[in-house]
Structure formats: structure tokens, C-alpha cells
N, C-alpha and C positions, 0 to 999 in steps of 0.2 A: 064328802071327802073322796077324791079319786084314789084308786089303789091298783097296783100292779103285782102279779104273783108270777114267779118263775117256775112253779111246779115242784121245787125242791124244798119247800118249806120257808122260802124267803118271800116277804111281802114288802113292797115299796109304797108308801103313802105320800100323797101331796097334799099338804095342808096350807091354809092361807094365814094362820096366826104365826106369831114369833115363837120360835122353839122354846124359849125360856118360859112361855106361858103353858107349856105342854106337860105339866106334872101329871104323873100317874096315868099316862097314855096307854101303858100296858094294861092296867086294871079297867080302864074305860073301854078298851077295845074288846076285851074278853066279856064285859058285860053287855057290849052292843052286839057282838057277833058269835059268842060262844067259842071262839078260837083261843086256845092257850097260847100265851106269848111267853117265850123263853128268854128272849133277849130284845132289847130296844136299842137302836143306834141312830142318833141323828146326824144327818149330812147338812152342813150349813156353809154359808159363805158370808164373809164380813170383811170389812176394810181394816187392815193393820195399821197401827199409828205410823209405822215407818213407810208404808205404801209398798213395801216389797212383797212380792208375790210368794206365797208359801203354801205348802200342804202340810197339815198339821193333825195331830192326834192328841186328845187329852180326856182325862176322866172328869167327871162333874161332882160339884158339891161346893158348900160354903161352910166348912167346918169351923172357920175363924170368927163367925158371928154367933153372938149369944142369943138364947131363945128370947123372942120378942123384938129382936132388931130385925128391920126390914132388908131383905135382900134386893139390892139395886137391879139385878138381873135374874129373877127368879130363884128357885131352890128352897131348901129348908134350912133355916139358920142352925148352926151347930150340927149338921149331918152331912154325910157324903155317901153317894151310892157305892156299892162294891164294884171296884174298877173291873173292866172287861179284861178277860184273859188275852184279848186279841190286840192289846195295845202295842206291846213289844213286838210281836211277830208282824203286825201290820206295818208298824214304822220301818222295820227292816225290808220287808217286802216292797213297801212304797219306794224306799230309797233305791232298791235294785231296778224297779220299773222305771223310775225317773230317769236313772242313768241310761237305762237302755233306750228310752224314747227321747234322749237328748233334752230333757227338761231341767237338767242341773248343768250349769250353776244359776240359770235364770230363775228357777224356783228353789226356794229353800225347803228342805224336808226336815221337820223338827217336831218336838213334843211341846206342848204348853202345860203349865202347871194346873193343878185342879182349880176350877173356879166356875162360877155361875150355875144356873139351873138349865134345864129342869133335872129330873132325877133319872139319869141314865149316862150312857157314854156318847161321846161326840166326835165327829171327824170334820174340821172345817177346811174350806178352801178360802185362803185369805189372799188380800191383795186390794186392787182397786176395781172399779166396775168393769173395765175392759177385760180384766183377767177372769171374771166370772163367766164370760162367754167362751172361754178357751176349750174347745171340744177335747183337745189332747189331754188337758189337765183333768176334765171330767172322766174321760176314759180310763185315765190311771187309776182314779179313785174306784170306778166300777170294777176293773180288773182287781184291784186290791182286796175288794170285798168278796171276791170269789163269785161275782155275779155274771161273769163273762163266759160261763161254762167250765171254768177251772174249778179246783177244789178250794173250799173255803180255808182261810188262814187263821191259826190261833186257837183251834179247838183245844179245850182244857180237859185233861184226864188226871184227876186228883190222885189215882192210884199209881200211875205211871210217871207223871210229870214231877220229878223231885228237883228240877232246876232251881236256881236262886231267884228270889223275889226282891225287886228294888222298891224301897220306899224312900222317896226323896225328900229331904228337909233343907230349906233355905235356898238361896240363889236367886236368879232372875226368873221372869215369867216363862222364857223360853228353854229353861233348864238346860243350858250349855254344858254344864259340868256332868250332869246325868246322861247327856246324850253319848258321851264316850263309852259309858257302860252298856247303855241299852242297845247299842248297835252291835254288840257282840251277841252271838248265837247262843241260845240256851238261857236267856235272861227274860224273865217275867216282870212286868211293870205294875206296881201298885200306884197308890196317890203320889202326887209331886206338889208338896206344899212349899210354895215360894216363899220369900222373905215377908211379903206384905200379907201372907195367910197366917203368920205367927205373931200376932199382936202382942206387945209387952205391957205391962202394968204402967211403966213409965215409957211414954212414947219416944222419949230421947235415947233410950237404950236400944242396942241391937241384939242380935242372936248371939249371946255370949256363951262361954264354956259351962257355966252353972246350968243354963237351960239343957245344953248338950248332955251333961252329966245326969240331968233329972230324967230325961227321956231315956237315956241308956239304962239307968238303973230300973225304970219302970219295965222296959222291955226284957231285962233280965229276970225280973220277978215273974214275967209271963213265959220264961224258957223260949223266948225268941232270939235265935242267934243273930249277931250283928256282925257284918262284914265290913271290911276296908275296901277301897277301890281295887286294890290288887288281887283280892279274893274273887273277883268277878273275871279275871283275865285267864 
């Protein structure tokens, strides 16, 4: 497996397998090299259903599957990786860079809901094959990761960073309702569970108020404050 290091603690690996097959890459790398891994981020490219070019960020996991169910795209059923603290700051930074480089509105800058494997964070370049070769889009991702000589974006300090954290429930795959909140400075992003990740005992039912009340009650028991959209502005 080829690798490149920038001297600042960041290593880029080139692998031949599909990313959904790379579970426990951090553990396997440590065992093979002795280097401790603090964070794993996968850069990927794939074709969106709409064929519209996009630069997206999303956490990984398949929490809606029960133990024993097969994940169609890797991952561990019923489990999701702790989301990277960089998701929100990256998205905002990516949006600014895309506007500066005149990639908007040609490219959509957006989140995706939590889905598929492996066990880590992911940053895809979506579109059709011709867009995967776009050097301006790839350079944008490179700068957003802080690999172009600038400071890394989204470092978390648990003692100092007391800003609000968004956990999104419901909605579509590209989380349009959550985007309005995430684009505000000072918002950290947790998992985004789209409607299809919230299976119902009765498939004909949708996400109703009683499910919302059950989740609200559980979070209250855990002393987790629940905000409304206006609380983030």
C-alpha cells in the first residue's frame, strides 16, 4: 500500500480495495507499523443518483440494522463510529473555498446522512466520472483538509469548546433542513440519521410524534439538553 506523509503527522494512503471493506484500518495500521493512529478519514468518489456534482461530508455507521443483519456496504450492524469533530467546520470551510474558487453553483456543498461502512469518517467527491478528474475540486478538498500548508480545520478541545452539537433525526439523505443550522459558525455536527435510518415496526408508519416524544424523554433522562432550530441562531 503506497503512502505519503506531510511531516506534520498526516499520512495519505492509496489502497486498491473499496473503502467499505476497510474496517479497523487504524488498528491494522498500528499493528503493521507501530504508528499510533488518532484519526482516520476516507476520501472517496462515487456517482450520485442525480448525477449532480457535489462535495460532501458525512459520518459513518449503520445503526438502523440489527445484529446479524448484513450491511450492504460494510460497517457493523447496530453501530456507528463517533463522528469526527471536523464535520461542521469542514463543511463551512469547504463552502467558503468553493465560493472563492467559483465552484458554486456548479458543485453542491452539502452533508449526507450517516450511512455505510467502514468504521470512520468520510469525505466524498460525488458526481459522474468526468467530475472525478476535476483538479480544481480535488484541490479544494486538499485545502479543506489542511494539507496544503494551512492550519487543520476542526480540531476539538473538550475543555474550551462548549458550542452546541447537532444530532439530526429524520429528513432526506442530504439533510437539507439540517444544513441551515450547520452553516452557522460555532455548531458541531454529530450523527445525521435520515428517515430511512429510522425503521418502524410497522413499515407503513412514518416518523410520528410518539417516536419523537420517546427520544426526547430518553435524552432528558440522560440530562442532554434539547434545542430547537432557533436556539442555534
